[in-house]
N, C-alpha and C positions, 0 to 999 in steps of 0.2 A: 503494500500500500504506500503510495506516495505521500508526501507531505501535505499537498493540497486535500487529498481524500481524506487523510487523517484528520485534518483540520475540520473539514465539512461534517465528518463523522461526529466529532465531540460537539460541534455546535448544533447538529441536529439532535443529539442525545438531550442537551439542555432544552432545547426548544420544545421536543416532546414532552419532557417534565413540566414546563411553562404552561402548556397546551393541556396538560393532563391527557394526553393522547396515549394511552396505554399500549394500543395495538402498534403504533408508531415505534413505541420505545422497546417493544418487544422485538421488532425487526431490526432494530439498531444493536441489539444485545444478544450474546450467545445464549442458548436455552440453559447453560449451566454456569451463568454469570454469578460471580461472587461479588457481593457489596459488602464492604468493611467499613462500618461507621465507626471511626476510630473513637470520638468523643463520648459516645454511648455504650462503647463495647459491644454493639450489636453487629451481628455477620449474618448476613442473609444469602441463601443460595438459590438460584433458579428464578424463572420468571415469575412464578406465582408468589414466592416469599417476598422477592424484591418489590414487585408492584404494590402489594399489600403494605410493605413497610413505607413506600414512597406515598401512597394514599394517606397513610397517618399523617404525615407532614402536611398533606394538602387539605387534611380535614381540620387540622388546628390551624393552618394559616391557608385559607382558601384562595386568596389573590397572591400566594407566595410566587415569585418569578425570580430565575437566577440569571445575572448578568455576567458575562465573561469579561474579566478586565485584564487578563494576561493568559496567553496560551504558548506553549513551548512543547515542540514534538520532536522526537527522535526515534527513527525506526518503527517500532509497534508500540510505543509509549507516548503518553501527553501528559502534562503537568498542566493543569487549568487552574488559575484563579478565579473565585466567582464571588459576586456579592448577592446574597439570598436578601430578598426584602419582601416583606408582607405583613398583614395585620392578623395577630394572634385572636382569633373569633371561636375557636373551638378548643376541646380538651385536646392537650398535648401530652400523649403516653410516653413516660421516660423510665429508665432504670430505677428513678428515685419515686416513682408514684406519677400520678395524674397531675399535670398543671393545668387548673382551669384558665379559661380565656381571661386575658388582661386587657384585650382591646386597644393594646399599644401597636404602633407602627414598628416592626422591628428590622434592624438591617444586622447580618451578620456575615463575616467575611471567611471565606473557606478555601481549601485547596482539595483538588481532586486529582489523584494519580490513575489513571486509566491505561490498561494494558489491552492490546488488541489481537486478535488472531483471526485468520480468514475473513477480514473486513468487519469483525464484529467485536463489540467490546466484551471481553471475558473476565475483566477485574476492575473494580470501581473502589479505590481505597479513599474514602471522604474524611478529611480533618477539618474540623471547624471548632469555632470557640464557644464549647457550651456554657461557659460562665457568662458571656454574653446573653446567650438566649435566656439563662435564668435571672440575669440582673433585669434584661428589658421585660420580663414576664412578672419581676416584682417580688422573686423567690430570694433574693439576695440583695444586700444594700448596694449603692452605688459606692464606687470607689473614689476616694479623694486623691487627685493626683499631687504627686510630690515634686517639688523642684529638683532638678539635676543634683546628684550628689549629697541630698537630704537623707 
């Protein structure tokens, strides 16, 4: 797969999520896709588990959209910086329990490390700042910024 095709595949995957187009998402990912959500320690395998997990995020943030801010590719891998943005209007199920809707407009930055085989995404390691998610939902207090060297 060439660089342009790999970039197009990555963009299409994010767009399929943004549109909640699960049929299109399945066509872009291998049937045995492994989705590893590092911040929550959740590892999902296969179309059914992955789509259900992604639907959970959409249920909690119905307008959730990812915007690619940086994309680097090399052979069969891509590193993608994404800004996730949406309004917390539904229950968010987490390893710490259910977080009720906060009705806040949240922004969380993330890195996705994607591996591709035979023109399909076979692995998605998703690194994001879960502390920011919890803080924006009102589950932990705002952090006070410190001056450099303090």
